[in-house]
C-alpha positions in Angstrom: -72.1 -88.6 233.5 -68.5 -89.0 234.4 -67.8 -92.0 236.5 -65.7 -91.4 239.7 -63.3 -94.1 240.7 -63.9 -95.7 244.0 -61.6 -95.1 247.0 -58.5 -97.3 246.8 -56.7 -98.2 250.0 -52.9 -97.7 250.1 -50.8 -100.7 249.2 -49.0 -102.4 252.1 -45.6 -100.7 252.8 -46.5 -97.4 251.2 -47.1 -95.6 254.5 -44.6 -95.3 257.4 -44.4 -98.1 259.9 -45.4 -97.3 263.4 -42.4 -99.3 264.6 -39.1 -98.8 262.8 -36.3 -99.7 265.3 -33.6 -97.8 263.4 -35.7 -94.7 264.2 -35.2 -95.0 268.0 -38.1 -92.8 269.1 -40.5 -95.1 267.3 -39.8 -97.8 269.8 -41.5 -95.8 272.6 -44.1 -94.3 270.3 -45.4 -97.3 268.4 -48.5 -99.0 269.9 -47.9 -102.5 271.4 -51.6 -103.4 271.5 -54.4 -103.1 268.9 -55.9 -99.6 268.8 -59.2 -99.0 270.6 -61.7 -97.3 268.2 -63.2 -94.2 269.6 -66.4 -93.0 267.8 -66.2 -89.5 266.4 -68.6 -86.9 267.7 -69.9 -83.8 265.9 -66.9 -81.9 267.2 -64.4 -84.1 265.3 -66.5 -84.4 262.1 -67.4 -80.7 261.5 -65.3 -77.6 261.0 -63.3 -75.6 260.9 -63.8 -74.0 257.5 -60.7 -72.4 256.0 -60.9 -69.5 253.6 -57.9 -67.7 252.1 -58.7 -64.6 254.2 -57.7 -66.4 257.4 -54.0 -66.4 256.4 -52.1 -63.2 256.8 -50.5 -61.8 253.7 -46.9 -62.5 254.9 -47.7 -66.0 256.2 -46.7 -67.8 253.0 -43.5 -65.8 252.6 -41.2 -66.7 255.4 -38.5 -64.3 254.1 -40.7 -61.2 254.8 -42.0 -61.9 258.3 -39.5 -59.7 260.0 -37.7 -56.4 259.7 -34.9 -57.8 257.5 -34.1 -60.6 255.2 -33.1 -64.0 256.7 -29.8 -65.6 255.9 -29.6 -68.4 253.5 -30.6 -69.5 250.0 -34.1 -68.3 249.1 -36.3 -71.0 247.5 -39.9 -71.3 246.3 -41.9 -74.4 247.3 -45.2 -75.0 245.6 -47.5 -77.8 244.5 -51.0 -79.1 244.6 -53.1 -81.0 247.1 -55.1 -83.8 245.4 -57.3 -86.7 246.3 -56.9 -90.3 245.1 -58.7 -89.5 241.8 -56.4 -86.6 241.0 -59.0 -84.0 241.9 -57.8 -80.7 243.5 -58.7 -80.0 247.1 -59.5 -76.4 247.5 -59.5 -74.5 250.9 -57.0 -76.9 252.5 -54.9 -75.2 255.1 -51.2 -76.1 254.5 -48.8 -75.3 257.3 -45.0 -75.7 257.2 -42.2 -75.5 259.8 -38.5 -76.0 259.3 -35.0 -75.3 260.6 -33.1 -72.2 259.4 -30.2 -72.1 257.0 -27.8 -73.2 259.7 -30.0 -76.3 260.6 -31.5 -74.9 263.8 -35.1 -74.6 264.9 -36.5 -71.7 266.9 -37.5 -74.0 269.7 -36.3 -74.4 273.3 -35.5 -78.1 272.9 -33.1 -77.3 270.0 -29.8 -76.3 271.6 -27.3 -77.7 269.2 -24.3 -75.6 268.2 -25.7 -73.5 265.4 -26.8 -69.9 265.3 -30.4 -68.7 265.4 -31.5 -66.2 262.8 -33.5 -63.2 264.3 -35.2 -62.7 260.9 -36.4 -66.3 260.5 -39.1 -67.9 262.5 -39.5 -71.0 260.3 -43.3 -71.3 260.2 -45.7 -70.5 257.4 -49.3 -71.0 256.3 -51.2 -71.0 253.1 -54.7 -72.0 251.9 -55.0 -73.9 248.6 -56.9 -72.3 245.7 -59.6 -73.8 243.4 -56.9 -75.9 241.7 -55.6 -77.2 245.0 -52.4 -75.1 244.6 -50.2 -73.6 247.3 -47.0 -71.6 247.3 -44.4 -70.7 249.9 -41.3 -68.5 249.7 -38.7 -69.6 252.2 -35.1 -70.4 252.9 -33.5 -73.8 252.2 -33.2 -75.5 255.6 -29.8 -76.7 256.7 -29.0 -80.3 257.7 -28.6 -80.9 261.5 -27.2 -83.5 263.9 -29.6 -85.5 266.1 -29.0 -88.1 268.7 -30.7 -91.1 267.1 -27.5 -93.0 266.5 -23.7 -92.4 266.2 -22.9 -89.5 263.8 -26.6 -89.0 263.0 -27.6 -86.2 260.7 -31.0 -85.3 259.3 -31.3 -84.4 255.6 -32.6 -81.0 254.7 -36.4 -81.2 255.0 -39.6 -79.2 255.5 -42.4 -80.4 257.7 -45.9 -80.2 256.2 -49.3 -80.2 258.0 -52.5 -80.4 256.0 -55.8 -79.6 257.6 -59.0 -80.9 255.8 -62.6 -80.1 256.5 -62.8 -81.4 260.1 -60.6 -81.6 263.2 -60.0 -85.3 262.6 -58.5 -84.8 259.1 -55.1 -83.3 260.0 -52.2 -85.1 258.3 -48.4 -84.5 258.7 -45.5 -85.4 256.4 -42.1 -84.2 255.4 -40.6 -82.9 252.1 -37.0 -83.7 251.2 -34.7 -82.1 248.5 -33.4 -83.9 245.4 -29.8 -85.0 245.4 -29.3 -84.8 249.2 -26.7 -87.4 250.0 -28.1 -87.8 253.6 -31.5 -89.1 252.4 -30.5 -92.8 252.1 -29.2 -92.8 255.6 -32.2 -91.2 257.3 -34.2 -93.6 259.5 -37.4 -91.4 259.3 -37.3 -91.4 255.5 -36.8 -95.2 255.6 -39.8 -95.8 257.8 -41.7 -96.3 254.6 -40.8 -99.7 253.3 -41.9 -99.2 249.7 -39.1 -97.5 247.7 -41.4 -95.8 245.2 -43.7 -94.5 247.9 -40.9 -93.1 250.1 -39.4 -91.4 247.0 -42.7 -89.4 246.8 -41.4 -87.5 249.8 -38.6 -86.0 247.7 -39.5 -82.8 245.9 -38.5 -82.1 242.3 -36.6 -79.1 241.0 -39.2 -76.9 239.2 -37.8 -74.6 236.5 -41.2 -73.1 235.9 -41.5 -71.6 239.4 -37.8 -70.5 239.6 -37.6 -66.7 239.7 -34.6 -65.3 237.8 -32.0 -63.8 240.1 -34.1 -64.5 243.1 -35.0 -68.1 244.0 -34.9 -71.7 242.8 -38.2 -73.5 242.7 -39.2 -76.9 244.0 -42.5 -78.8 243.5 -44.1 -81.0 246.0 -47.5 -82.4 245.3 -49.5 -84.1 248.1 -51.9 -86.9 247.4 -54.1 -87.5 250.5 -55.6 -90.9 249.9 -55.5 -94.0 247.7 -52.7 -96.2 246.4 -50.5 -93.2 245.3 -50.9 -91.4 248.6 -48.0 -89.4 250.0 -46.6 -91.2 253.1 -48.0 -89.5 256.2 -46.8 -89.5 259.8 -49.4 -91.0 262.1 
């Protein structure tokens, strides 16, 4: 019988700090008192159950959700969702949201001086297969200014939400792109103290999934638990 390794808690510093003063919003969001445990009920511990059929055919291709092609560089983002023992997690709902190629979100709060793209909503969904794999076709997001500090710019990034087998299992993180010169200056990226851990947020160029004449490929694996876990936003 194959022995399964026990759960390993993350090393200190490998997950984002609740309070990271250079990330100004964390000052208001970070708890100032010990958390009060609230027992889970049946509602939080059961369901929903996700099957591939719940995702619309165009949900994982953000370039084909409208009547015309969006502007920008087409890319393919794919990877696997794994547990701490490197086992694939099937039927995990993976959702993404992102800015368009000009660095603007389709959101009322985002009013910075960049154009919206009528053919790009910036949201997608996919359900992992038996190997824990997911795949999105999208547009490389643009960098954008924000008001965290003087001359603050966010690197190009894609937000990821992963929904496990129950309502209490949703996790959120961000994916960055290799070689982006803004990454070392980003307070959100630097919320994770451990350098090796935060570098797990940077995707890798993937020649195998690059489509000739169409799109470059990037790989972003997500490990949900254990000492090699991907940093997650609380």
